C-alpha positions in Angstrom: 146.2 95.8 109.0 142.9 96.7 107.5 140.7 99.3 109.1 137.5 97.8 110.7 135.2 100.5 109.1 134.4 98.6 105.9 132.9 95.8 107.9 130.5 98.2 109.6 129.4 99.6 106.3 128.7 96.1 104.9 126.6 95.3 108.0 124.7 98.6 107.6 124.0 97.9 103.9 122.6 94.5 104.7 120.3 95.7 107.5 116.7 95.4 106.6 114.0 97.8 107.5 112.1 96.2 110.4 109.3 98.7 110.7 106.4 99.5 108.4 106.4 102.7 106.4 103.0 103.9 105.4 102.8 105.5 101.9 99.1 106.2 101.9 96.3 105.6 104.3 92.8 107.1 104.9 91.7 104.5 107.5 90.7 105.6 111.0 93.7 105.4 113.3 92.5 102.2 115.2 91.8 100.3 112.0 95.1 101.5 110.5 97.2 100.2 113.5 95.3 96.9 113.5 95.8 96.5 109.7 99.5 97.4 109.9 100.1 94.8 112.7 98.2 92.2 110.6 100.3 92.9 107.5 103.6 92.8 109.4 102.6 89.5 111.1 101.6 87.9 107.8 104.8 89.1 106.0 107.0 87.8 108.8 105.1 84.5 109.0 105.1 83.8 105.2 108.4 85.4 104.2 108.8 83.4 101.0 105.1 83.1 100.0 103.4 86.4 99.2 100.2 84.8 98.0 99.7 83.0 101.3 100.5 86.3 103.2 97.9 88.1 101.1 95.3 85.4 101.7 95.8 85.5 105.4 95.5 89.3 105.4 92.3 89.2 103.3 90.6 86.5 105.3 91.3 88.3 108.6 90.2 91.7 107.3 86.9 90.1 105.9 86.2 88.7 109.4 87.0 91.9 111.3 85.7 94.6 109.1 83.2 93.0 106.7 83.5 91.5 103.3 85.1 92.7 100.0 88.7 93.4 101.1 91.4 93.0 98.5 95.2 92.6 99.2 98.3 92.7 97.0 101.7 91.7 98.6 104.9 91.9 96.6 107.7 93.9 95.1 107.7 96.2 92.0 104.0 96.6 91.3 101.9 99.6 90.4 98.2 100.0 90.9 95.2 102.2 90.4 92.1 101.1 92.4 88.6 102.3 93.2 88.0 101.9 96.9 85.5 102.9 99.6 86.4 106.0 101.5 88.4 105.5 104.7 89.3 101.9 103.6 92.8 101.8 101.9 96.3 101.2 103.2 99.5 101.2 101.2 102.7 100.4 103.1 106.2 99.0 102.8 107.7 96.5 105.1 111.1 94.7 105.2 112.8 96.8 102.6 111.1 96.3 99.2 108.0 94.4 100.3 104.9 96.4 99.6 101.3 95.7 100.9 98.2 97.3 99.5 94.9 96.6 101.3 91.6 98.1 100.2 87.9 97.6 100.4 85.4 98.0 97.6 81.9 96.9 97.0 
């Protein structure tokens, strides 16, 4: 009989990361937490549609924190942006999914 260990390893390798990992953020703590929750909600709600998730995040950020927010949601992208101080968040969610939110004038 086969040892049950390989099945456990397969299950572990398929497990997705279910919590956000912040790569860079200079937002105040309250804004950071609210933005992270918004990003997680949008990514979970629109799993297969990154454009719609980004649109939801942008519109909500514009309403809560004023205009000129920009959002990129996806996998395998690089960026270099000019942003207002204390207004950028770059995080990963659900494995490879990255979200970058920043404000510029």
